C-alpha positions as CSV (number, residue, x, y, z in Angstrom):
1,M,0.0,0.0,0.0
2,K,1.5,3.4,-1.0
3,F,0.6,6.7,0.5
4,N,1.8,9.8,-1.3
5,R,0.6,12.4,1.1
6,Y,-1.2,12.7,4.5
7,V,-3.4,15.7,5.3
8,C,-4.4,16.5,8.9
9,N,-6.0,19.8,9.9
10,D,-5.0,21.3,6.5
11,Y,-1.2,20.7,7.1
12,T,0.9,18.4,4.8
13,L,2.9,15.9,6.7
14,K,6.4,15.1,5.6
15,G,9.6,13.5,6.9
16,A,9.3,12.4,10.5
17,D,5.6,13.2,10.7
18,R,5.0,10.9,7.7
19,I,6.9,8.1,9.4
20,K,4.9,8.6,12.7
21,M,1.6,8.6,10.7
22,R,2.6,5.3,9.0
23,K,3.5,3.8,12.3
24,Q,0.1,4.8,13.8
25,M,-1.8,3.4,10.8
26,F,0.2,0.2,11.0
27,Q,-0.7,-0.2,14.7
28,T,-4.4,0.5,13.8
29,I,-4.4,-2.1,11.1
30,M,-2.8,-4.7,13.4
31,M,-5.4,-4.0,16.0
32,I,-8.2,-4.5,13.5
33,C,-6.6,-7.8,12.5
34,V,-6.4,-8.9,16.1
35,V,-10.1,-8.1,16.7
36,I,-11.2,-9.9,13.5
37,C,-9.2,-13.0,14.5
38,A,-10.7,-12.9,18.0
39,C,-14.2,-12.8,16.5
40,G,-13.4,-15.7,14.2
41,L,-12.0,-17.9,17.0
42,S,-15.1,-17.3,19.1
43,G,-17.5,-18.0,16.2
44,C,-18.2,-14.2,16.1
45,N,-20.5,-14.5,19.1
46,K,-21.0,-11.3,21.1
47,K,-19.4,-11.3,24.5
48,E,-21.7,-10.2,27.3
49,M,-20.8,-7.5,29.7
50,S,-21.0,-8.3,33.5
51,D,-24.5,-6.7,33.6
52,N,-25.7,-8.9,30.6
53,K,-25.3,-6.0,28.1
54,Q,-23.5,-6.9,24.9
55,I,-20.4,-5.1,24.0
56,D,-21.9,-4.1,20.7
57,D,-24.5,-2.2,22.6
58,I,-22.0,0.1,24.2
59,N,-20.9,1.6,20.9
60,I,-17.2,1.7,21.8
61,E,-15.1,3.8,19.5
62,W,-11.8,2.4,18.1
63,G,-9.8,4.8,20.3
64,E,-11.5,3.5,23.4
65,M,-11.0,-0.2,22.7
66,E,-7.9,-0.3,25.0
67,K,-10.2,0.3,28.0
68,Y,-11.6,-3.2,27.8
69,A,-10.0,-6.6,28.4
70,E,-11.6,-9.9,27.6
71,T,-12.1,-12.2,30.7
72,S,-13.9,-15.4,31.4
73,D,-16.9,-13.2,32.5
74,G,-16.9,-11.1,29.3
75,Y,-15.3,-7.8,28.6
76,K,-14.3,-5.7,31.6
77,E,-12.9,-2.3,31.9
78,T,-9.2,-1.9,32.5
79,T,-7.7,0.4,35.2
80,D,-5.5,2.4,33.0
81,D,-5.4,6.0,34.5
82,K,-5.6,7.7,31.1
83,W,-9.1,6.3,30.6
84,T,-10.5,7.1,34.0
85,D,-12.5,10.3,33.1
86,Q,-13.9,8.8,29.9
87,A,-14.7,5.5,31.5
88,A,-16.8,7.1,34.3
89,N,-19.7,7.9,32.0
90,T,-19.5,4.6,30.1
91,E,-19.5,2.7,33.4
92,A,-22.6,4.6,34.5
93,Q,-24.4,3.5,31.2
94,I,-23.3,-0.1,31.6
95,N,-24.5,-0.3,35.1
96,G,-27.9,1.1,34.1
97,N,-27.6,4.3,36.2
98,A,-27.6,6.8,33.4
99,E,-30.9,8.2,32.1
100,E,-32.4,6.0,29.4
101,Q,-33.2,7.5,26.1
102,V,-36.8,8.7,26.0
103,E,-38.5,10.4,23.1
104,V,-38.8,14.1,23.7
105,N,-42.4,15.3,24.2
106,T,-43.1,18.9,23.1
107,Q,-46.8,18.8,23.9
108,A,-48.1,21.3,26.5
109,Q,-50.8,19.7,28.7
110,T,-53.0,20.4,31.6
111,V,-54.7,17.7,33.6
112,E,-57.3,18.4,36.3
113,L,-58.1,15.9,39.0
114,S,-61.0,16.0,41.4
115,G,-62.8,13.8,43.9
116,Q,-59.6,12.1,45.1
117,D,-59.3,10.8,48.7
118,F,-55.5,11.4,48.7
119,Y,-53.5,14.5,47.6
120,P,-49.9,14.8,46.7
121,A,-47.1,15.7,49.1
122,K,-43.6,16.8,48.0
123,A,-42.0,13.4,47.7
124,F,-42.0,12.5,44.0
125,G,-40.2,10.3,41.5
126,C,-40.6,9.1,37.9
127,N,-39.4,6.7,35.3
128,A,-39.8,6.9,31.6
129,E,-43.6,6.3,31.6
130,K,-44.9,6.6,35.1
131,L,-44.9,9.0,38.0
132,L,-44.5,7.9,41.6
133,M,-45.6,10.1,44.5
134,C,-46.4,10.2,48.2
135,Q,-49.9,11.3,48.9
136,W,-51.7,12.0,52.1
137,N,-55.4,11.3,52.9
138,R,-57.8,14.2,53.6
139,E,-57.1,14.1,57.3
140,G,-53.3,14.1,56.7
141,R,-52.7,11.1,58.9
142,E,-52.1,8.3,56.3
143,A,-49.3,8.4,53.8
144,A,-49.5,6.2,50.7
145,L,-47.5,5.6,47.5
146,F,-49.3,6.2,44.2
147,E,-48.5,5.6,40.6
148,M,-49.8,7.5,37.6
149,E,-49.1,7.3,33.9
150,V,-47.6,10.4,32.5
151,G,-50.2,12.8,31.1
152,T,-53.2,10.9,32.5
153,D,-55.5,11.3,35.5
154,L,-55.3,7.6,36.4
155,L,-54.0,7.3,39.9
156,Q,-53.3,3.8,41.3
157,K,-52.5,3.2,44.9
158,Q,-49.6,0.9,45.5
159,Q,-50.1,-2.0,47.8
160,I,-47.1,-1.4,50.1
161,D,-47.1,-1.3,53.8
162,I,-46.1,2.1,55.4
163,P,-45.7,2.2,59.2
164,E,-48.3,4.3,60.9
165,D,-47.4,8.0,61.2
166,W,-44.3,7.5,59.1
167,N,-43.7,9.7,56.1
168,I,-42.2,9.3,52.6
169,H,-39.3,11.8,52.3
170,G,-37.9,10.7,48.9
171,I,-38.5,8.5,45.9
172,V,-36.1,7.5,43.1
173,S,-36.5,4.9,40.3
174,D,-33.9,3.1,38.3
175,R,-33.9,1.8,34.7
176,E,-34.8,-1.7,35.8
177,G,-38.1,-0.4,37.3
178,H,-37.0,-0.7,40.9
179,S,-38.1,2.1,43.3
180,Y,-36.1,3.3,46.3
181,I,-38.1,5.0,49.0
182,L,-36.8,7.0,52.0
183,L,-39.1,6.5,55.0
184,R,-38.8,8.4,58.3
185,S,-40.7,8.1,61.6
186,P,-42.0,11.1,63.5
187,W,-39.5,12.8,65.8
188,K,-39.3,11.4,69.3
189,E,-37.1,11.9,72.3
190,E,-35.0,9.0,71.2
191,G,-34.6,10.4,67.7
192,M,-36.0,9.5,64.3
193,L,-36.0,6.1,62.7
194,S,-35.1,6.1,59.0
195,V,-35.1,3.3,56.4
196,I,-34.5,3.0,52.6
197,R,-36.7,0.4,51.0
198,E,-36.2,-1.1,47.5
199,Y,-39.3,-2.2,45.7
200,D,-40.0,-4.1,42.5
201,G,-43.5,-3.0,41.8
202,N,-45.4,-3.8,45.1
203,S,-42.8,-6.4,46.2
204,L,-40.3,-5.4,48.9
205,I,-36.8,-6.6,47.9
206,N,-34.6,-5.0,50.5
207,E,-34.7,-2.7,53.5
208,M,-31.8,-0.7,54.9
209,D,-31.9,0.8,58.3
210,I,-30.1,4.2,58.1
211,S,-31.3,5.5,61.5
212,D,-27.8,5.6,62.9
213,A,-26.4,7.4,59.9
214,L,-29.2,9.9,59.4
215,G,-30.4,10.2,63.0
216,S,-32.2,13.6,63.5
217,K,-29.5,15.6,61.7
218,M,-31.7,16.3,58.7
219,G,-35.1,17.6,59.6
220,I,-36.3,18.3,56.0
221,C,-35.2,16.2,53.1
222,E,-35.0,18.4,50.0
223,G,-33.6,15.7,47.7
224,F,-33.1,12.0,47.5
225,L,-30.8,10.7,44.8
226,R,-29.1,7.5,43.7
227,D,-25.8,8.1,41.8
228,G,-24.0,6.2,39.0
229,N,-22.5,3.8,41.5
230,G,-25.7,3.0,43.4
231,N,-24.9,5.2,46.4
232,F,-27.4,7.5,47.9
233,Y,-27.3,11.3,48.3
234,I,-29.7,12.9,50.7
235,K,-29.9,16.7,50.5
236,G,-31.0,18.8,53.5
237,M,-31.4,22.5,54.0
238,E,-28.0,23.0,55.4
239,G,-25.9,20.4,53.6
240,G,-26.0,16.8,52.3
241,M,-25.2,13.2,53.3
242,Y,-23.8,10.4,51.3
243,L,-24.6,6.7,52.0
244,S,-23.2,3.6,50.3
245,A,-25.4,1.3,48.2
246,E,-25.8,-0.8,51.4
247,G,-26.9,2.2,53.4
248,K,-23.7,2.8,55.3
249,F,-22.7,6.3,56.3
250,L,-19.8,7.7,54.1
251,W,-19.7,11.5,54.8
252,E,-21.7,14.6,55.6
253,S,-21.2,18.0,54.1
254,R,-22.2,21.4,55.5
255,N,-23.0,24.5,53.5
256,D,-21.5,27.0,55.9
257,L,-18.1,25.3,55.7
258,Q,-18.0,25.9,51.9
259,E,-19.3,29.5,52.1
260,I,-22.6,28.4,50.5
261,R,-25.3,30.9,51.5
262,D,-28.3,28.8,50.2
263,S,-28.5,25.5,48.4
264,Y,-31.6,24.5,46.5
265,A,-31.9,21.6,44.0
266,A,-29.9,18.4,43.4
267,A,-29.7,16.0,40.5
268,I,-27.6,13.2,39.0
269,G,-25.7,14.4,36.0
270,K,-25.1,12.4,32.8
271,D,-21.7,11.5,34.2
272,G,-23.3,9.7,37.2
273,N,-22.2,12.4,39.7
274,V,-24.2,14.5,42.1
275,Y,-24.7,18.2,41.2
276,I,-26.4,20.9,43.3
277,T,-27.5,24.5,42.7
278,Y,-26.5,27.1,45.3
279,V,-25.7,30.7,46.0
280,K,-22.3,32.1,47.2
281,E,-22.0,35.8,47.8
282,D,-23.7,37.5,44.8
283,T,-23.5,34.6,42.3
284,S,-25.7,31.5,41.5
285,Y,-23.8,28.3,40.8
286,I,-24.2,24.7,39.8
287,G,-21.5,22.5,41.3
288,R,-20.3,18.9,41.1
289,V,-20.2,17.2,44.5
290,S,-17.1,15.1,45.4
291,T,-17.9,11.5,46.2
292,E,-14.9,11.5,48.5
293,N,-15.9,14.1,51.1
294,G,-18.9,16.1,49.8
295,S,-17.0,19.2,48.9
296,I,-17.7,21.1,45.7
297,E,-14.9,19.8,43.5
298,K,-16.0,21.9,40.4
299,E,-18.4,24.8,40.2
300,Y,-19.9,26.7,37.3
301,A,-21.4,30.2,37.5
302,L,-25.0,30.4,36.1
303,E,-24.8,33.5,34.0
304,G,-28.0,35.4,33.7
305,I,-29.6,33.7,36.7
306,G,-29.9,36.0,39.7
307,T,-29.2,35.1,43.3
308,D,-32.9,35.6,44.1
309,D,-34.1,33.3,41.3
310,R,-34.0,30.2,43.5
311,I,-33.3,27.1,41.3
312,L,-35.8,24.7,42.8
313,A,-35.6,22.0,40.2
314,L,-32.7,20.4,38.4
315,A,-32.5,17.5,36.0
316,Q,-30.6,16.1,33.1
317,G,-31.6,17.8,29.8
318,T,-32.6,16.1,26.6
319,D,-30.5,18.4,24.4
320,S,-28.2,19.9,27.2
321,D,-26.5,18.7,30.3
322,F,-29.1,20.2,32.6
323,L,-32.5,21.7,32.8
324,L,-33.1,24.2,35.6
325,Y,-36.3,25.8,37.0
326,S,-36.1,29.2,38.6
327,V,-39.2,30.4,40.6
328,A,-38.7,33.9,39.4
329,S,-37.6,33.6,35.8
330,G,-38.6,30.2,34.3
331,I,-36.8,27.2,32.8
332,W,-33.1,27.4,31.7
333,T,-30.6,25.0,30.1
334,F,-27.0,24.7,31.1
335,D,-24.0,23.1,29.2
336,L,-21.0,22.0,31.3
337,E,-18.4,22.2,28.5
338,S,-19.3,25.8,27.4
339,G,-20.6,27.0,30.7
340,C,-23.5,28.6,28.9
341,T,-27.0,29.1,30.1
342,E,-30.0,29.7,27.9
343,K,-33.5,30.6,28.9
344,R,-35.9,28.0,27.4
345,V,-39.3,28.9,28.9
346,D,-40.2,32.2,30.5
347,R,-42.1,32.1,33.8
348,S,-44.9,34.1,32.3
349,E,-45.7,31.2,29.9
350,S,-47.0,29.1,32.7
351,S,-50.8,29.4,33.4
352,L,-50.1,29.0,37.1
353,P,-49.5,32.4,38.8
354,Y,-46.2,33.1,40.4
355,N,-47.6,33.3,43.9
356,E,-49.6,30.0,43.7
357,Y,-48.5,27.3,46.2
358,I,-47.0,24.6,44.1
359,I,-46.7,21.2,45.7
360,I,-44.5,19.5,43.0
361,R,-41.9,21.0,40.7
362,A,-40.1,18.3,38.7
363,F,-38.6,17.7,35.3
364,L,-39.7,14.5,33.5
365,R,-37.6,12.3,31.4
366,D,-39.5,13.2,28.3
367,G,-38.1,16.8,28.6
368,R,-41.2,18.4,30.1
369,F,-41.5,20.2,33.3
370,L,-44.3,19.4,35.7
371,L,-46.1,21.8,38.1
372,V,-48.7,20.4,40.5
373,K,-51.0,22.6,42.5
374,N,-53.6,21.6,45.1
375,V,-57.0,23.2,44.6
376,S,-59.0,24.2,47.7
377,E,-62.5,25.4,48.4
378,N,-63.6,26.6,51.8
379,D,-60.3,25.4,53.2
380,R,-60.9,21.9,51.9
381,L,-58.9,20.1,49.2
382,T,-61.1,19.5,46.2
383,G,-58.6,18.6,43.4
384,Q,-55.3,19.2,41.7
385,I,-54.0,20.9,38.5
386,W,-51.1,19.1,36.7
387,E,-49.4,21.3,34.2
388,Y,-46.9,19.8,31.7
389,I,-44.6,22.4,30.2
390,P,-42.4,21.4,27.2
391,A,-38.7,22.3,27.9
392,G,-36.6,19.7,26.0
393,R,-35.8,19.6,22.3
């Protein structure tokens, strides 16, 4: 094979550069030959990953092939340091913790519910097709878990046992359809009891007692997340707490020790890490939380978003790294690489007034933003308004 000239970025390569390029091409050709031979010896069968995904499904680029080594259990990732950053996101996808691809829904929708015996509280979670929420009965004494298909008014009570007077403080779902529920008892002199339960539908799979870890340190749970490694992050008003996948205490962070004035929303990024929104001095930020100690290991200023905007909802975007909801200004997108913010939906475009009491603010996986408001008449709950606002593209 004869090559007369190599062109790269509009420069002609000659001499030593040509030799280097030939060497690289030779190495690439040899690698291709090795892979083809390996496929032939194995009958061209696809090797399965440790989580039963086939390597073809991972869409590995040629330049990333060195990250994987074939073992008796299939292809596994190597520990070469130069691949660490790139491998983090791939590992999250393999383990099923990254968001699954869901078709973007650009339809605005308003659903009104009435005549319900239960009404939604703040704890809320969702998967690709269904919403999960904690609801209280009219007397406010019984908590229950409900499921509802996105965009419908069909509420279905889940047949799970919740201890009397206990409350659901957080709900998160994974790609396999399992739900993780944070339950806490009322405060007593001896403290608060706390557990994380894992459900497959209505079937209880596992229960982790986290009472010793959580104790009474966090009165109000503002966020309950499960990261790319299966660990749990619990956000409170004054900081956060990180628990292992088995519910063991790892660390606790405090806002005041990081000069954070106020922290608001938390979400798992596309890289499987925890991100939070917060205010320091006169600037609003989004920051990546260290899994080692809870410190903010990298922060990004949110240009155009004021410190009084209060970012109360955060989620992965469909066409951006994040979608953010500001009470004062509306819905924004944020891109980590460029550090750019873009207003996607102005607050005035919502039919629900600014001063209305909203019980749920959440981004859905189809790119829409959900606002839920309780409707009252003569100080009695009579229904709900569910507003779906398109935000993704």
